[in-house]
All heavy atoms as an XYZ file, in Angstrom:
608
protein
N     -11.818     13.867    -24.752
C     -11.329     12.671    -24.166
C     -10.492     13.041    -22.861
O      -9.638     13.878    -22.859
C     -10.367     11.956    -25.164
C      -9.614     10.709    -24.519
S      -8.444     10.005    -25.705
C      -9.372      8.474    -25.968
N     -10.827     12.443    -21.803
C     -10.167     12.814    -20.517
C      -8.897     11.872    -20.238
O      -8.971     10.734    -20.726
C     -11.209     12.633    -19.309
O     -11.458     11.342    -19.017
N      -7.979     12.447    -19.540
C      -6.804     11.619    -19.308
C      -6.784     11.237    -17.796
O      -6.509     12.216    -17.004
C      -5.538     12.569    -19.676
C      -4.238     11.728    -19.402
O      -4.246     10.547    -19.148
O      -3.162     12.394    -19.569
N      -7.094     10.034    -17.454
C      -7.085      9.606    -16.003
C      -5.710      9.383    -15.416
O      -5.609      9.225    -14.232
C      -7.943      8.376    -15.919
C      -9.417      8.603    -15.993
O      -9.833      9.764    -15.952
O     -10.212      7.643    -16.241
N      -4.677      9.428    -16.317
C      -3.363      9.153    -15.798
C      -2.888     10.161    -14.764
O      -1.940      9.834    -14.001
C      -2.348      8.992    -16.934
O      -2.184     10.178    -17.562
N      -3.391     11.333    -14.755
C      -2.922     12.363    -13.844
C      -3.848     12.647    -12.611
O      -3.571     13.450    -11.794
C      -2.572     13.648    -14.521
C      -1.561     13.585    -15.576
S      -0.041     12.618    -14.986
C       0.636     13.881    -13.922
N      -4.992     11.878    -12.573
C      -5.849     12.028    -11.405
C      -5.272     11.233    -10.235
O      -4.752     10.232    -10.469
C      -7.366     11.535    -11.814
O      -7.278     10.202    -12.057
C      -7.845     12.337    -12.973
N      -5.713     11.529     -9.006
C      -5.255     10.823     -7.902
C      -5.614      9.276     -7.940
O      -4.957      8.395     -7.583
C      -5.792     11.468     -6.758
C      -6.100     12.910     -7.220
C      -6.419     12.803     -8.673
N      -6.899      9.052     -8.574
C      -7.217      7.689     -8.609
C      -6.614      6.867     -9.691
O      -6.376      5.657     -9.629
C      -8.843      7.583     -8.867
C      -9.696      8.117     -7.869
C      -9.728      9.741     -7.851
O      -9.425     10.316     -8.863
O      -9.982     10.271     -6.754
N      -6.189      7.521    -10.745
C      -5.617      6.811    -11.949
C      -4.178      7.132    -12.182
O      -3.524      6.347    -12.887
N      -3.558      8.081    -11.578
C      -2.235      8.445    -11.857
C      -1.283      8.009    -10.816
O      -1.526      7.041    -10.061
N      -0.171      8.732    -10.743
C       0.873      8.355     -9.821
C       1.029      9.384     -8.805
O       2.152      9.614     -8.231
C       2.175      8.167    -10.605
C       3.124      7.150     -9.996
O       2.606      6.366     -9.211
O       4.340      7.271    -10.195
N      -0.015     10.024     -8.386
C      -0.130     10.849     -7.184
C       0.353     10.151     -5.994
O      -0.093      9.028     -5.759
C      -1.465     11.443     -7.056
C      -1.597     12.522     -5.956
C      -1.039     13.831     -6.303
O      -0.772     14.077     -7.461
O      -0.733     14.457     -5.312
N       1.290     10.628     -5.191
C       1.816      9.877     -3.989
C       0.522      9.760     -2.981
O      -0.321     10.546     -2.906
C       2.753     10.821     -3.340
C       3.237     11.721     -4.427
C       2.021     11.838     -5.446
N       0.506      8.647     -2.281
C      -0.537      8.281     -1.375
C       0.037      8.086      0.056
O       1.146      7.670      0.149
C      -1.317      7.055     -1.649
C      -0.944      6.264     -2.762
S      -1.796      4.650     -3.093
C      -3.356      4.710     -2.316
N      -0.685      8.480      1.028
C      -0.296      8.321      2.439
C      -0.537      6.917      2.871
O      -1.283      6.107      2.156
C      -1.100      9.258      3.312
O      -2.510      8.942      3.354
C      -0.979     10.714      2.972
N      -0.096      6.572      4.009
C      -0.364      5.211      4.550
C      -1.766      5.018      4.806
O      -2.323      3.945      4.482
C       0.507      5.018      5.887
C       1.971      4.981      5.551
C       0.044      3.824      6.662
C       2.955      4.976      6.700
N      -2.507      5.972      5.213
C      -3.953      5.886      5.459
C      -4.651      5.594      4.084
O      -5.595      4.780      4.079
C      -4.543      7.056      6.172
N      -4.262      6.252      3.159
C      -4.922      6.096      1.768
C      -4.602      4.610      1.258
O      -5.470      4.047      0.600
C      -4.452      7.079      0.856
C      -4.901      8.569      1.123
C      -4.217      9.609      0.324
O      -3.055      9.412     -0.160
O      -4.857     10.658      0.230
N      -3.354      4.199      1.468
C      -3.101      2.834      0.969
C      -3.975      1.846      1.734
O      -4.456      0.979      1.156
C      -1.556      2.531      1.319
C      -0.642      3.464      0.373
C      -1.306      1.050      1.022
C       0.755      3.427      0.744
N      -4.024      2.014      3.029
C      -4.830      0.981      3.832
C      -6.305      1.005      3.323
O      -6.939     -0.072      3.152
C      -4.802      1.360      5.327
S      -3.211      1.212      6.027
N      -6.809      2.173      3.117
C      -8.254      2.198      2.598
C      -8.432      1.749      1.224
O      -9.342      0.970      0.957
C      -8.706      3.724      2.694
N      -7.463      2.007      0.347
C      -7.582      1.509     -1.018
C      -7.410      0.067     -1.185
O      -8.048     -0.523     -2.203
C      -6.580      2.385     -1.870
N      -6.573     -0.485     -0.345
C      -6.199     -1.861     -0.580
C      -6.712     -2.826      0.532
O      -6.375     -4.083      0.467
C      -4.730     -1.972     -0.787
C      -4.234     -1.319     -2.012
N      -4.316     -1.790     -3.219
C      -3.574     -0.098     -2.103
C      -3.892     -0.989     -4.140
N      -3.397      0.074     -3.492
N      -7.464     -2.272      1.519
C      -8.079     -3.165      2.462
C      -7.163     -3.829      3.434
O      -7.377     -4.937      3.822
N      -6.126     -3.113      3.809
C      -5.109     -3.626      4.789
C      -5.153     -2.728      6.033
O      -5.509     -1.532      5.968
C      -3.666     -3.750      4.211
C      -3.662     -4.652      3.024
C      -3.248     -2.366      3.787
N      -4.789     -3.377      7.168
C      -4.623     -2.553      8.343
C      -3.363     -1.837      8.340
O      -2.443     -2.231      7.685
C      -4.821     -3.454      9.513
O      -3.689     -4.324      9.680
N      -3.190     -0.805      9.226
C      -1.995     -0.115      9.412
C      -0.903     -1.089      9.852
O       0.249     -0.971      9.472
C      -2.094      1.016     10.344
C      -2.927      2.204      9.774
C      -3.179      3.287     10.760
N      -2.036      4.060     10.912
C      -1.628      5.045     10.187
N      -2.392      5.481      9.267
N      -0.575      5.764     10.447
N      -1.242     -1.980     10.725
C      -0.317     -2.988     11.324
C       0.184     -3.872     10.179
O       1.369     -4.141     10.072
C      -0.965     -3.761     12.386
C      -0.024     -4.753     13.038
C      -0.685     -5.593     14.139
O      -1.855     -5.422     14.410
N       0.085     -6.371     14.846
N      -0.711     -4.441      9.371
C      -0.213     -5.223      8.186
C       0.698     -4.497      7.294
O       1.741     -4.983      6.825
C      -1.472     -5.752      7.450
O      -2.241     -6.612      8.361
C      -1.083     -6.618      6.189
N       0.306     -3.236      6.924
C       1.058     -2.442      6.103
C       2.491     -2.160      6.708
O       3.514     -2.196      6.052
C       0.435     -1.056      5.678
C       1.102     -0.199      4.660
C       1.335     -1.009      3.451
C       0.364      0.965      4.531
N       2.557     -1.906      8.037
C       3.833     -1.750      8.707
C       4.687     -2.946      8.547
O       5.865     -2.906      8.310
C       3.601     -1.340     10.137
C       4.933     -1.306     10.894
N       5.835     -0.295     10.756
C       5.442     -2.084     11.814
C       6.813     -0.567     11.442
N       6.675     -1.634     12.126
N       4.061     -4.118      8.787
C       4.835     -5.331      8.704
C       5.434     -5.580      7.218
O       6.524     -5.969      7.116
C       3.882     -6.600      9.000
O       3.411     -6.335     10.426
C       4.643     -7.891      8.929
N       4.612     -5.276      6.257
C       5.090     -5.344      4.911
C       6.231     -4.380      4.642
O       7.298     -4.708      4.125
C       3.954     -5.159      3.926
C       2.841     -6.246      3.932
C       4.463     -4.897      2.430
C       1.537     -5.844      3.190
N       6.033     -3.127      5.121
C       7.010     -2.058      4.920
C       8.383     -2.416      5.664
O       9.495     -2.046      5.164
C       6.502     -0.709      5.339
C       5.475     -0.204      4.411
C       4.943      1.165      4.850
N       5.890      2.007      5.601
C       5.721      2.434      6.771
N       4.703      2.128      7.544
N       6.667      3.233      7.288
N       8.279     -2.989      6.800
C       9.435     -3.313      7.626
C      10.270     -4.382      7.099
O      11.437     -4.544      7.489
C       8.994     -3.551      9.096
N       9.725     -5.274      6.265
C      10.457     -6.394      5.744
C      11.205     -5.831      4.437
O      10.558     -5.701      3.415
C       9.413     -7.446      5.383
C      10.177     -8.717      4.706
O      11.390     -8.599      4.531
N       9.406     -9.791      4.545
N      12.523     -5.822      4.469
C      13.356     -5.340      3.355
C      13.138     -6.248      2.084
O      13.340     -5.776      0.921
C      14.686     -5.228      3.787
C      14.770     -6.042      5.081
C      13.335     -6.152      5.617
N      12.755     -7.489      2.326
C      12.643     -8.437      1.207
C      11.194     -8.400      0.565
O      10.971     -9.170     -0.339
C      12.938     -9.884      1.705
C      14.396     -9.995      2.117
O      15.262     -9.262      1.633
O      14.636    -10.880      3.048
N      10.319     -7.586      1.137
C       8.944     -7.649      0.643
C       8.747     -7.002     -0.827
O       7.885     -7.313     -1.544
C       7.995     -6.869      1.621
O       8.271     -5.484      1.532
N       9.695     -6.096     -1.118
C       9.649     -5.409     -2.339
C       8.602     -4.268     -2.450
O       8.280     -3.774     -3.551
N       8.129     -3.795     -1.231
C       7.230     -2.724     -1.206
C       7.978     -1.476     -1.642
O       9.149     -1.314     -1.358
C       6.703     -2.572      0.195
C       5.523     -1.625      0.265
C       4.263     -2.098     -0.068
C       5.637     -0.292      0.713
C       3.152     -1.237     -0.110
C       4.540      0.468      0.741
C       3.271      0.023      0.337
N       7.351     -0.671     -2.466
C       8.023      0.578     -3.020
C       8.465      1.511     -1.956
O       7.864      1.548     -0.836
C       6.884      1.232     -3.915
C       5.726      0.595     -3.478
C       5.910     -0.683     -2.908
N       9.536      2.197     -2.211
C      10.049      3.141     -1.270
C       9.251      4.430     -1.297
O       8.662      4.792     -2.279
C      11.527      3.506     -1.710
N       9.207      5.171     -0.145
C       8.483      6.451     -0.169
C       9.237      7.510     -1.093
O      10.398      7.329     -1.339
C       8.534      6.952      1.257
C       9.596      6.143      1.885
C       9.874      4.864      1.088
N       8.354      8.473     -1.497
C       8.878      9.532     -2.377
C       8.718     10.814     -1.589
O       7.824     11.024     -0.784
C       8.061      9.584     -3.727
C       8.423      8.338     -4.537
C       6.683      9.760     -3.549
N       9.605     11.725     -1.898
C       9.506     13.094     -1.142
C       8.182     13.821     -1.682
O       7.905     13.784     -2.762
C      10.719     13.796     -1.604
C      11.366     13.021     -2.682
C      10.714     11.759     -2.716
N       7.564     14.405     -0.646
C       6.389     15.119     -1.020
C       6.529     16.521     -0.290
O       6.716     16.550      0.909
C       5.069     14.484     -0.566
N       6.394     17.559     -1.027
C       6.591     18.965     -0.516
C       5.521     19.266      0.495
O       4.332     18.934      0.350
N       5.956     20.036      1.601
C       4.957     20.540      2.461
C       4.558     19.562      3.574
O       3.611     20.016      4.295
N       5.039     18.416      3.630
C       4.699     17.462      4.677
C       5.816     16.581      5.092
O       6.688     16.422      4.333
C       3.446     16.606      4.147
O       3.035     15.763      5.283
C       3.880     15.799      2.945
N       5.708     16.060      6.311
C       6.665     15.123      6.783
C       6.151     13.723      6.740
O       6.858     12.696      7.010
C       7.032     15.462      8.205
O       5.913     15.383      9.049
C       7.806     16.807      8.349
N       4.956     13.525      6.260
C       4.289     12.241      6.220
C       4.921     11.516      5.013
O       5.152     12.061      3.981
C       2.768     12.270      5.947
C       1.977     12.693      7.148
C       0.473     12.572      6.794
N      -0.334     12.974      7.996
C      -1.572     12.928      8.077
N      -2.236     12.555      6.954
N      -2.196     13.120      9.121
N       5.095     10.194      5.277
C       5.587      9.353      4.194
C       4.476      9.198      3.120
O       3.264      9.041      3.474
C       6.003      7.906      4.614
C       7.136      7.907      5.649
C       7.344      6.445      6.125
C       8.419      8.442      4.998
N       4.834      9.300      1.877
C       3.965      9.020      0.656
C       4.616      8.120     -0.272
O       5.830      8.046     -0.418
C       3.635     10.402      0.045
C       2.946     11.327      1.037
C       2.459     12.611      0.238
N       1.839     13.523      1.232
C       0.499     13.535      1.367
N      -0.284     12.950      0.599
N       0.022     14.425      2.243
N       3.745      7.316     -0.888
C       4.276      6.230     -1.805
C       3.528      6.412     -3.117
O       2.442      6.821     -3.232
C       3.811      4.835     -1.172
C       4.539      4.680      0.118
C       4.017      5.136      1.351
C       5.689      4.006      0.200
C       4.673      4.977      2.517
C       6.316      3.714      1.368
C       5.872      4.198      2.550
O       6.452      4.041      3.690
N       4.337      6.071     -4.232
C       3.739      6.248     -5.548
C       2.620      5.243     -5.796
O       2.737      3.994     -5.578
C       4.949      6.003     -6.447
C       5.984      5.296     -5.622
C       5.688      5.615     -4.245
N       1.428      5.912     -6.100
C       0.193      5.102     -6.358
C       0.376      3.907     -7.170
O      -0.040      2.789     -6.968
C      -0.849      6.054     -6.815
C      -2.268      5.493     -6.800
C      -3.299      6.593     -7.228
N      -3.281      7.686     -6.327
C      -3.975      7.641     -5.158
N      -4.795      6.658     -4.829
N      -3.978      8.773     -4.294
N       0.991      4.124     -8.369
C       1.205      3.092     -9.380
C       1.923      1.892     -8.825
O       1.611      0.734     -9.001
C       1.694      3.586    -10.623
C       0.848      3.276    -11.811
C       1.360      3.842    -13.118
N       0.468      4.827    -13.593
C       0.758      5.987    -14.079
N       2.006      6.371    -14.227
N      -0.156      6.816    -14.567
N       3.084      2.220     -8.141
C       3.960      1.239     -7.607
C       3.308      0.499     -6.457
O       3.431     -0.768     -6.304
C       5.191      1.870     -7.155
N       2.505      1.110     -5.739
C       1.767      0.505     -4.665
C       0.722     -0.511     -5.227
O       0.587     -1.636     -4.779
C       1.069      1.440     -3.674
C       0.123      0.773     -2.740
C       2.081      2.232     -2.866
N      -0.093     -0.117     -6.211
C      -1.041     -0.980     -6.906
C      -0.333     -2.060     -7.558
O      -0.893     -3.204     -7.411
C      -1.809     -0.137     -7.990
N       0.789     -1.871     -8.155
C       1.532     -2.984     -8.744
C       1.989     -4.033     -7.742
O       1.944     -5.258     -7.952
C       2.721     -2.504     -9.590
C       2.334     -1.726    -10.804
O       1.218     -1.872    -11.247
O       3.254     -1.058    -11.426
N       2.366     -3.482     -6.598
C       2.833     -4.428     -5.478
C       1.722     -5.227     -5.053
O       1.850     -6.473     -4.845
C       3.357     -3.583     -4.307
C       3.685     -4.439     -3.155
C       4.839     -5.139     -3.076
C       2.718     -4.625     -2.079
C       5.123     -5.994     -1.950
C       2.929     -5.558     -1.057
C       4.139     -6.242     -0.993
O       4.456     -7.062      0.103
N       0.563     -4.717     -4.706
C      -0.688     -5.461     -4.280
C      -1.220     -6.388     -5.330
O      -1.720     -7.432     -5.013
C      -1.768     -4.597     -3.676
C      -1.336     -4.084     -2.331
C      -1.000     -2.791     -2.062
C      -1.419     -4.918     -1.242
C      -0.709     -2.340     -0.775
C      -1.048     -4.563      0.053
C      -0.701     -3.188      0.302
N      -1.004     -5.991     -6.584
C      -1.482     -6.933     -7.626
C      -0.493     -8.104     -7.780
O      -1.011     -9.307     -8.017
C      -1.401     -6.176     -8.981
N       0.755     -8.032     -7.541
C       1.751     -9.059     -7.568
C       1.728     -9.819     -6.297
O       2.206    -11.009     -6.309
C       3.080     -8.480     -7.846
N       1.261     -9.216     -5.190
C       1.331     -9.928     -3.895
C      -0.069     -9.881     -3.215
O      -0.242     -9.043     -2.265
C       2.328     -9.237     -2.992
C       3.766     -9.158     -3.614
O       4.367    -10.242     -3.547
N       4.168     -8.095     -4.089
N      -1.024    -10.692     -3.742
C      -2.325    -10.584     -3.085
C      -2.276    -11.035     -1.610
O      -1.521    -11.806     -1.266
C      -3.088    -11.625     -3.983
C      -2.204    -12.374     -4.633
C      -0.845    -11.638     -4.699
N      -3.125    -10.389     -0.820
C      -3.123    -10.678      0.637
C      -3.802    -11.997      0.839
O      -4.803    -12.342      0.055
C      -3.954     -9.551      1.269
C      -3.311     -8.175      1.247
C      -4.280     -7.262      1.866
C      -1.947     -8.269      1.936
N      -3.296    -12.810      1.717
C      -3.973    -14.031      2.118
C      -4.395    -13.961      3.554
O      -3.640    -13.475      4.466
C      -2.955    -15.141      1.945
C      -2.360    -15.298      0.581
C      -1.349    -16.367      0.532
N      -0.296    -15.922      1.474
C       0.858    -16.337      1.479
N       1.338    -17.220      0.545
N       1.808    -15.987      2.288
N      -5.624    -14.380      3.910
C      -5.969    -14.296      5.248
C      -5.162    -15.270      6.083
O      -4.664    -16.347      5.614
C      -7.461    -14.735      5.185
C      -7.682    -15.393      3.873
C      -6.632    -14.928      3.024
N      -5.000    -14.877      7.302
C      -4.238    -15.689      8.301
C      -4.988    -16.937      8.690
O      -6.169    -17.037      8.401
N      -4.286    -17.905      9.244
C      -4.875    -19.169      9.712
C      -5.684    -18.900     11.018
O      -5.185    -18.189     11.936
C      -3.800    -20.138     10.003
C      -4.321    -21.479     10.392
C      -3.250    -22.543     10.524
N      -3.799    -23.743     10.926
C      -3.132    -24.727     11.385
N      -1.847    -24.620     11.451
N      -3.719    -25.856     11.731
N      -6.883    -19.322     11.068
C      -7.663    -19.172     12.303
C      -7.123    -20.061     13.349
O      -7.200    -21.322     13.229
C      -9.153    -19.500     11.951
C      -9.785    -18.519     11.088
C     -11.257    -18.654     10.932
N     -11.945    -18.705     12.232
C     -13.205    -19.024     12.304
N     -14.024    -19.182     11.229
N     -13.790    -19.051     13.476
N      -6.749    -19.507     14.457
C      -6.283    -20.270     15.564
C      -7.353    -20.609     16.559
O      -7.184    -21.584     17.317
C      -5.201    -19.475     16.360
O      -5.802    -18.245     16.819
C      -4.035    -19.148     15.509
N      -8.640    -20.039     16.482
C      -9.663    -20.367     17.336
C     -10.283    -21.623     16.992
O     -10.896    -22.266     17.858
C     -10.681    -19.301     17.376
C     -11.355    -19.099     15.961
O     -10.593    -19.265     14.989
O     -12.564    -18.677     15.946
N     -10.135    -22.217     15.826
C     -10.744    -23.518     15.466
C      -9.729    -24.582     15.280
O     -10.039    -25.790     15.193
C     -11.636    -23.432     14.175
C     -10.744    -22.907     12.925
C     -12.829    -22.491     14.393
C     -11.540    -22.944     11.665
N      -8.405    -24.211     15.213
C      -7.347    -25.187     15.007
C      -6.668    -25.541     16.293
O      -5.903    -26.500     16.341
C      -6.354    -24.743     14.009
C      -6.881    -24.576     12.662
N      -7.332    -25.619     11.832
C      -7.263    -23.445     11.964
C      -7.774    -25.156     10.711
N      -7.746    -23.893     10.774
N      -6.920    -24.851     17.302
C      -6.278    -25.159     18.662
C      -4.826    -24.882     18.768
O      -4.100    -25.491     19.612
N      -4.273    -24.126     17.860
C      -2.855    -23.839     17.931
C      -2.536    -22.673     18.837
O      -3.148    -21.751     18.985
C      -2.337    -23.332     16.542
C      -2.343    -24.668     15.601
O      -2.501    -25.757     16.113
O      -2.373    -24.378     14.404
């Protein structure tokens, strides 16, 4: 019996911003907007040895996107706004 809880896909291995964008279908700009808002509830980065890149706990990020599904923006090209 394999234990998926410790694999990068199933465990809590820290993820980079690029990995978050790819896994959850968001742009870097959208992710920055979410992270910059202190009221968003996005998880805090965790220290990762050997790098200066911010990394975030995989499970906490998945929980955040599950609780806060993305909504497409309003189309301004057809509404004339």
